[in-house]
C-alpha beads as a LAMMPS data file, in Angstrom:
LAMMPS data file: protein, C-alpha beads

278 atoms
277 bonds

1 atom types
1 bond types

-500.0 500.0 xlo xhi
-500.0 500.0 ylo yhi
-500.0 500.0 zlo zhi

Masses

1 110.0

Atoms # bond

1 1 1 -27.707 -62.257 -64.239
2 1 1 -25.714 -63.336 -61.231
3 1 1 -25.325 -60.847 -58.442
4 1 1 -22.174 -60.154 -56.438
5 1 1 -22.923 -62.935 -53.948
6 1 1 -24.574 -65.417 -56.337
7 1 1 -23.537 -68.048 -58.823
8 1 1 -25.620 -69.877 -61.392
9 1 1 -25.927 -73.549 -62.172
10 1 1 -28.194 -75.062 -64.803
11 1 1 -30.865 -77.647 -64.011
12 1 1 -33.271 -79.187 -66.487
13 1 1 -36.906 -79.197 -65.369
14 1 1 -39.191 -81.142 -67.632
15 1 1 -38.088 -80.395 -71.175
16 1 1 -36.570 -77.020 -70.321
17 1 1 -33.162 -76.070 -69.063
18 1 1 -33.554 -73.610 -66.223
19 1 1 -31.041 -71.629 -64.246
20 1 1 -30.807 -72.017 -60.516
21 1 1 -29.252 -69.149 -58.610
22 1 1 -27.327 -70.223 -55.539
23 1 1 -26.358 -67.620 -52.976
24 1 1 -22.803 -67.383 -51.746
25 1 1 -21.939 -66.274 -48.271
26 1 1 -19.678 -63.282 -47.915
27 1 1 -16.816 -65.561 -46.876
28 1 1 -17.353 -67.783 -49.926
29 1 1 -17.537 -64.765 -52.225
30 1 1 -14.234 -63.511 -50.820
31 1 1 -12.542 -66.845 -51.590
32 1 1 -13.871 -67.214 -55.169
33 1 1 -13.440 -63.547 -56.062
34 1 1 -11.900 -63.331 -59.526
35 1 1 -12.229 -67.054 -60.278
36 1 1 -13.845 -68.049 -63.566
37 1 1 -17.424 -69.283 -63.225
38 1 1 -18.240 -72.448 -65.184
39 1 1 -21.780 -73.327 -66.219
40 1 1 -21.992 -77.111 -66.254
41 1 1 -25.321 -78.535 -67.494
42 1 1 -26.895 -80.640 -64.736
43 1 1 -30.126 -82.509 -65.421
44 1 1 -32.887 -83.720 -63.128
45 1 1 -35.306 -86.540 -63.885
46 1 1 -37.716 -89.011 -62.303
47 1 1 -37.437 -91.387 -65.268
48 1 1 -35.239 -94.174 -63.915
49 1 1 -35.743 -96.329 -67.015
50 1 1 -33.557 -94.140 -69.181
51 1 1 -30.464 -95.193 -67.202
52 1 1 -28.268 -98.249 -67.599
53 1 1 -25.783 -99.738 -65.132
54 1 1 -22.439 -100.873 -66.516
55 1 1 -22.119 -104.648 -66.166
56 1 1 -18.375 -104.407 -65.659
57 1 1 -18.745 -101.881 -62.831
58 1 1 -18.401 -103.124 -59.274
59 1 1 -21.153 -105.178 -57.650
60 1 1 -23.983 -103.245 -55.974
61 1 1 -23.354 -103.507 -52.231
62 1 1 -26.449 -103.560 -50.002
63 1 1 -24.491 -102.227 -47.023
64 1 1 -23.376 -99.202 -49.029
65 1 1 -26.958 -98.593 -50.177
66 1 1 -28.084 -98.704 -46.536
67 1 1 -25.367 -96.214 -45.514
68 1 1 -26.279 -93.811 -48.324
69 1 1 -29.957 -94.010 -47.390
70 1 1 -29.175 -92.969 -43.814
71 1 1 -27.031 -90.068 -45.012
72 1 1 -29.669 -88.863 -47.494
73 1 1 -32.359 -89.010 -44.819
74 1 1 -30.094 -87.028 -42.516
75 1 1 -29.177 -84.401 -45.106
76 1 1 -30.182 -84.793 -48.752
77 1 1 -27.299 -83.473 -50.856
78 1 1 -28.046 -85.500 -53.970
79 1 1 -28.488 -82.325 -56.005
80 1 1 -24.855 -81.499 -55.227
81 1 1 -23.582 -84.990 -56.042
82 1 1 -24.885 -85.696 -59.500
83 1 1 -24.116 -89.008 -61.178
84 1 1 -22.029 -89.082 -64.354
85 1 1 -23.346 -90.634 -67.545
86 1 1 -22.411 -91.248 -71.162
87 1 1 -24.787 -91.836 -74.054
88 1 1 -25.220 -95.386 -75.351
89 1 1 -25.710 -96.344 -78.996
90 1 1 -29.453 -96.656 -78.395
91 1 1 -29.703 -93.318 -76.569
92 1 1 -29.774 -94.687 -73.038
93 1 1 -27.802 -93.038 -70.240
94 1 1 -24.975 -95.314 -69.068
95 1 1 -23.924 -94.602 -65.477
96 1 1 -20.131 -94.435 -65.330
97 1 1 -19.916 -92.965 -61.826
98 1 1 -22.492 -92.989 -59.022
99 1 1 -24.325 -96.280 -59.464
100 1 1 -24.840 -96.713 -55.707
101 1 1 -26.298 -93.187 -55.464
102 1 1 -28.576 -93.964 -58.404
103 1 1 -29.892 -97.202 -56.868
104 1 1 -30.383 -95.521 -53.492
105 1 1 -32.317 -92.589 -54.983
106 1 1 -34.421 -94.960 -57.072
107 1 1 -35.269 -97.050 -53.985
108 1 1 -36.192 -93.863 -52.110
109 1 1 -38.183 -92.538 -55.104
110 1 1 -36.014 -89.428 -55.265
111 1 1 -35.123 -87.539 -58.449
112 1 1 -31.862 -88.291 -60.213
113 1 1 -29.405 -85.474 -60.841
114 1 1 -26.958 -86.240 -63.613
115 1 1 -24.399 -84.754 -65.958
116 1 1 -22.621 -85.991 -69.050
117 1 1 -19.023 -87.157 -68.767
118 1 1 -16.069 -87.780 -71.065
119 1 1 -15.231 -90.953 -69.122
120 1 1 -14.830 -94.250 -70.979
121 1 1 -15.102 -97.838 -69.757
122 1 1 -11.331 -97.805 -69.269
123 1 1 -11.679 -94.881 -66.875
124 1 1 -14.278 -96.528 -64.611
125 1 1 -11.873 -98.874 -62.851
126 1 1 -9.115 -96.286 -62.642
127 1 1 -11.266 -93.455 -61.278
128 1 1 -13.138 -95.584 -58.760
129 1 1 -10.003 -97.332 -57.532
130 1 1 -8.710 -93.905 -56.474
131 1 1 -11.896 -92.192 -55.282
132 1 1 -13.549 -95.103 -53.480
133 1 1 -11.101 -97.947 -53.617
134 1 1 -12.432 -101.021 -55.334
135 1 1 -11.924 -104.375 -53.727
136 1 1 -9.819 -106.851 -55.685
137 1 1 -13.006 -108.775 -56.451
138 1 1 -14.593 -105.602 -57.880
139 1 1 -11.618 -105.191 -60.199
140 1 1 -11.631 -108.870 -61.164
141 1 1 -15.330 -108.699 -62.035
142 1 1 -14.828 -105.490 -64.041
143 1 1 -12.020 -106.805 -66.219
144 1 1 -13.594 -110.252 -66.669
145 1 1 -16.765 -108.579 -67.979
146 1 1 -14.522 -106.760 -70.420
147 1 1 -13.191 -110.117 -71.624
148 1 1 -9.595 -109.510 -70.539
149 1 1 -8.054 -112.968 -70.858
150 1 1 -5.585 -112.957 -67.979
151 1 1 -8.237 -111.809 -65.504
152 1 1 -10.476 -114.649 -66.703
153 1 1 -7.589 -117.063 -66.099
154 1 1 -7.351 -115.755 -62.540
155 1 1 -11.118 -116.113 -62.092
156 1 1 -10.815 -119.773 -63.071
157 1 1 -8.076 -120.369 -60.489
158 1 1 -10.101 -118.513 -57.859
159 1 1 -13.074 -120.784 -58.493
160 1 1 -10.972 -123.940 -58.267
161 1 1 -8.635 -122.997 -55.415
162 1 1 -10.103 -121.224 -52.402
163 1 1 -7.163 -118.933 -51.772
164 1 1 -7.351 -115.186 -51.115
165 1 1 -7.361 -113.388 -54.454
166 1 1 -4.212 -111.466 -53.507
167 1 1 -2.389 -114.778 -53.060
168 1 1 -3.424 -116.005 -56.507
169 1 1 -2.414 -112.696 -58.099
170 1 1 1.058 -113.121 -56.628
171 1 1 1.407 -116.762 -57.675
172 1 1 0.235 -116.220 -61.259
173 1 1 2.228 -113.027 -61.759
174 1 1 5.315 -114.339 -59.981
175 1 1 5.453 -111.179 -57.916
176 1 1 5.172 -110.110 -54.305
177 1 1 5.787 -106.354 -54.335
178 1 1 3.865 -103.262 -53.237
179 1 1 2.766 -102.165 -56.712
180 1 1 1.378 -105.580 -57.707
181 1 1 -2.156 -105.000 -56.427
182 1 1 -2.349 -101.393 -57.657
183 1 1 -1.418 -102.557 -61.145
184 1 1 -4.047 -105.293 -60.868
185 1 1 -6.717 -102.668 -60.144
186 1 1 -5.542 -100.611 -63.123
187 1 1 -6.029 -103.521 -65.522
188 1 1 -2.309 -104.246 -65.899
189 1 1 -2.272 -107.769 -64.424
190 1 1 -0.071 -110.201 -66.365
191 1 1 0.221 -113.969 -65.940
192 1 1 3.934 -114.775 -66.194
193 1 1 4.000 -118.280 -64.717
194 1 1 3.264 -121.577 -66.422
195 1 1 -0.356 -122.503 -65.715
196 1 1 0.616 -126.174 -65.503
197 1 1 3.231 -125.341 -62.887
198 1 1 0.795 -123.220 -60.866
199 1 1 -1.848 -125.971 -60.939
200 1 1 0.794 -128.476 -59.798
201 1 1 2.013 -126.270 -56.946
202 1 1 -1.453 -125.332 -55.697
203 1 1 -2.549 -128.951 -55.913
204 1 1 0.337 -130.005 -53.677
205 1 1 -0.236 -127.202 -51.184
206 1 1 -3.938 -128.084 -51.062
207 1 1 -2.921 -131.366 -49.419
208 1 1 -2.011 -129.426 -46.266
209 1 1 -5.570 -128.118 -45.851
210 1 1 -6.663 -131.072 -43.704
211 1 1 -3.870 -130.397 -41.193
212 1 1 -4.211 -126.641 -40.730
213 1 1 -6.514 -124.525 -42.870
214 1 1 -4.963 -121.261 -41.643
215 1 1 -1.467 -122.332 -42.710
216 1 1 -2.710 -123.652 -46.032
217 1 1 -4.284 -120.285 -46.899
218 1 1 -1.377 -118.156 -45.710
219 1 1 0.445 -116.273 -48.497
220 1 1 3.792 -116.425 -46.677
221 1 1 3.540 -120.206 -46.358
222 1 1 2.607 -120.525 -50.025
223 1 1 5.592 -118.430 -51.147
224 1 1 7.923 -120.374 -48.869
225 1 1 6.640 -123.669 -50.194
226 1 1 6.964 -122.647 -53.840
227 1 1 10.668 -121.987 -53.161
228 1 1 11.045 -125.275 -51.267
229 1 1 9.758 -127.242 -54.236
230 1 1 12.875 -126.149 -56.125
231 1 1 15.191 -127.412 -53.349
232 1 1 17.213 -130.353 -54.756
233 1 1 16.914 -132.436 -51.577
234 1 1 13.308 -131.649 -50.705
235 1 1 10.566 -134.207 -51.383
236 1 1 6.931 -133.125 -51.082
237 1 1 5.613 -136.635 -50.447
238 1 1 8.027 -137.131 -47.558
239 1 1 6.818 -133.941 -45.877
240 1 1 3.159 -134.936 -46.269
241 1 1 3.940 -138.304 -44.694
242 1 1 5.750 -136.661 -41.767
243 1 1 2.975 -134.092 -41.188
244 1 1 0.501 -136.965 -40.923
245 1 1 2.669 -138.451 -38.192
246 1 1 3.146 -135.219 -36.202
247 1 1 0.295 -132.871 -37.242
248 1 1 0.642 -130.848 -34.029
249 1 1 3.977 -129.516 -35.290
250 1 1 2.374 -128.043 -38.439
251 1 1 1.530 -124.595 -37.065
252 1 1 0.833 -121.091 -38.336
253 1 1 3.791 -118.701 -38.496
254 1 1 4.188 -115.071 -39.441
255 1 1 7.734 -115.025 -40.794
256 1 1 9.522 -116.828 -43.601
257 1 1 12.288 -118.183 -41.381
258 1 1 9.766 -119.472 -38.853
259 1 1 8.023 -121.469 -41.585
260 1 1 11.343 -122.823 -42.840
261 1 1 12.312 -123.825 -39.297
262 1 1 8.924 -125.483 -38.720
263 1 1 9.004 -127.400 -42.019
264 1 1 12.622 -128.470 -41.481
265 1 1 11.784 -129.729 -37.994
266 1 1 8.909 -131.843 -39.319
267 1 1 10.811 -133.071 -42.379
268 1 1 13.787 -134.194 -40.285
269 1 1 11.674 -135.921 -37.627
270 1 1 13.072 -139.469 -37.322
271 1 1 15.096 -138.800 -40.469
272 1 1 18.530 -140.430 -40.590
273 1 1 19.568 -138.016 -43.345
274 1 1 18.366 -134.598 -42.202
275 1 1 18.389 -131.715 -44.655
276 1 1 18.983 -128.027 -44.127
277 1 1 16.302 -125.647 -45.417
278 1 1 17.363 -122.301 -43.964

Bonds

1 1 1 2
2 1 2 3
3 1 3 4
4 1 4 5
5 1 5 6
6 1 6 7
7 1 7 8
8 1 8 9
9 1 9 10
10 1 10 11
11 1 11 12
12 1 12 13
13 1 13 14
14 1 14 15
15 1 15 16
16 1 16 17
17 1 17 18
18 1 18 19
19 1 19 20
20 1 20 21
21 1 21 22
22 1 22 23
23 1 23 24
24 1 24 25
25 1 25 26
26 1 26 27
27 1 27 28
28 1 28 29
29 1 29 30
30 1 30 31
31 1 31 32
32 1 32 33
33 1 33 34
34 1 34 35
35 1 35 36
36 1 36 37
37 1 37 38
38 1 38 39
39 1 39 40
40 1 40 41
41 1 41 42
42 1 42 43
43 1 43 44
44 1 44 45
45 1 45 46
46 1 46 47
47 1 47 48
48 1 48 49
49 1 49 50
50 1 50 51
51 1 51 52
52 1 52 53
53 1 53 54
54 1 54 55
55 1 55 56
56 1 56 57
57 1 57 58
58 1 58 59
59 1 59 60
60 1 60 61
61 1 61 62
62 1 62 63
63 1 63 64
64 1 64 65
65 1 65 66
66 1 66 67
67 1 67 68
68 1 68 69
69 1 69 70
70 1 70 71
71 1 71 72
72 1 72 73
73 1 73 74
74 1 74 75
75 1 75 76
76 1 76 77
77 1 77 78
78 1 78 79
79 1 79 80
80 1 80 81
81 1 81 82
82 1 82 83
83 1 83 84
84 1 84 85
85 1 85 86
86 1 86 87
87 1 87 88
88 1 88 89
89 1 89 90
90 1 90 91
91 1 91 92
92 1 92 93
93 1 93 94
94 1 94 95
95 1 95 96
96 1 96 97
97 1 97 98
98 1 98 99
99 1 99 100
100 1 100 101
101 1 101 102
102 1 102 103
103 1 103 104
104 1 104 105
105 1 105 106
106 1 106 107
107 1 107 108
108 1 108 109
109 1 109 110
110 1 110 111
111 1 111 112
112 1 112 113
113 1 113 114
114 1 114 115
115 1 115 116
116 1 116 117
117 1 117 118
118 1 118 119
119 1 119 120
120 1 120 121
121 1 121 122
122 1 122 123
123 1 123 124
124 1 124 125
125 1 125 126
126 1 126 127
127 1 127 128
128 1 128 129
129 1 129 130
130 1 130 131
131 1 131 132
132 1 132 133
133 1 133 134
134 1 134 135
135 1 135 136
136 1 136 137
137 1 137 138
138 1 138 139
139 1 139 140
140 1 140 141
141 1 141 142
142 1 142 143
143 1 143 144
144 1 144 145
145 1 145 146
146 1 146 147
147 1 147 148
148 1 148 149
149 1 149 150
150 1 150 151
151 1 151 152
152 1 152 153
153 1 153 154
154 1 154 155
155 1 155 156
156 1 156 157
157 1 157 158
158 1 158 159
159 1 159 160
160 1 160 161
161 1 161 162
162 1 162 163
163 1 163 164
164 1 164 165
165 1 165 166
166 1 166 167
167 1 167 168
168 1 168 169
169 1 169 170
170 1 170 171
171 1 171 172
172 1 172 173
173 1 173 174
174 1 174 175
175 1 175 176
176 1 176 177
177 1 177 178
178 1 178 179
179 1 179 180
180 1 180 181
181 1 181 182
182 1 182 183
183 1 183 184
184 1 184 185
185 1 185 186
186 1 186 187
187 1 187 188
188 1 188 189
189 1 189 190
190 1 190 191
191 1 191 192
192 1 192 193
193 1 193 194
194 1 194 195
195 1 195 196
196 1 196 197
197 1 197 198
198 1 198 199
199 1 199 200
200 1 200 201
201 1 201 202
202 1 202 203
203 1 203 204
204 1 204 205
205 1 205 206
206 1 206 207
207 1 207 208
208 1 208 209
209 1 209 210
210 1 210 211
211 1 211 212
212 1 212 213
213 1 213 214
214 1 214 215
215 1 215 216
216 1 216 217
217 1 217 218
218 1 218 219
219 1 219 220
220 1 220 221
221 1 221 222
222 1 222 223
223 1 223 224
224 1 224 225
225 1 225 226
226 1 226 227
227 1 227 228
228 1 228 229
229 1 229 230
230 1 230 231
231 1 231 232
232 1 232 233
233 1 233 234
234 1 234 235
235 1 235 236
236 1 236 237
237 1 237 238
238 1 238 239
239 1 239 240
240 1 240 241
241 1 241 242
242 1 242 243
243 1 243 244
244 1 244 245
245 1 245 246
246 1 246 247
247 1 247 248
248 1 248 249
249 1 249 250
250 1 250 251
251 1 251 252
252 1 252 253
253 1 253 254
254 1 254 255
255 1 255 256
256 1 256 257
257 1 257 258
258 1 258 259
259 1 259 260
260 1 260 261
261 1 261 262
262 1 262 263
263 1 263 264
264 1 264 265
265 1 265 266
266 1 266 267
267 1 267 268
268 1 268 269
269 1 269 270
270 1 270 271
271 1 271 272
272 1 272 273
273 1 273 274
274 1 274 275
275 1 275 276
276 1 276 277
277 1 277 278
């Protein structure tokens, strides 16, 4: 029975569930006074083989493992940060949250504390993107492993064209707004542009790589150039020819108008019929 300054949690030792009494300080007792006490089953094991990592979860990061190891050596709180698992069809424990903690504890030969969760595979990306923000590559890997077609289309473009993933998301979705990347992490990415058109545009922009790699990879330049390709007087081949003649003029910019001014200046170099781009 818990005393006035104690609370009880459950820990499994061997094949038995045992109760662990944890003392509260007087200040803690004052804060929780009257609150309902929940008994959540927490298990402890040294059997690492009963666990499975989710293939669609983010990649294991060695630098994060190293950081966790230092923190555990400084102050081992793994018994207060149990991993969350669900049961597989063949009675293995699938880790849905805490895979880096699991790998770190296994490497350090420490026991694993775990609890069962109601999380599903759909929840993994959503929960982790909020708690410990996934990189865009983590999200791409997750949804590709789950066979989501539009993410696999993006993965193909990423392999072929060495642009930042955020740039490709914008080009394929036809968007450039604040919520675009958050929706991507939530599994809501949609390809709205013609794949033939995107291949054509990226192929043309790739021709600028030899002149200035930084400009070629810049999202602002890419968006500006996509718009320019719809200009009735603009000719891509003419610009490539002019850049070859004056490559020093093809420089990195930070603003849309600066890129338009730069491109117009190059395009109209020794041009008897100059055009206006901005």
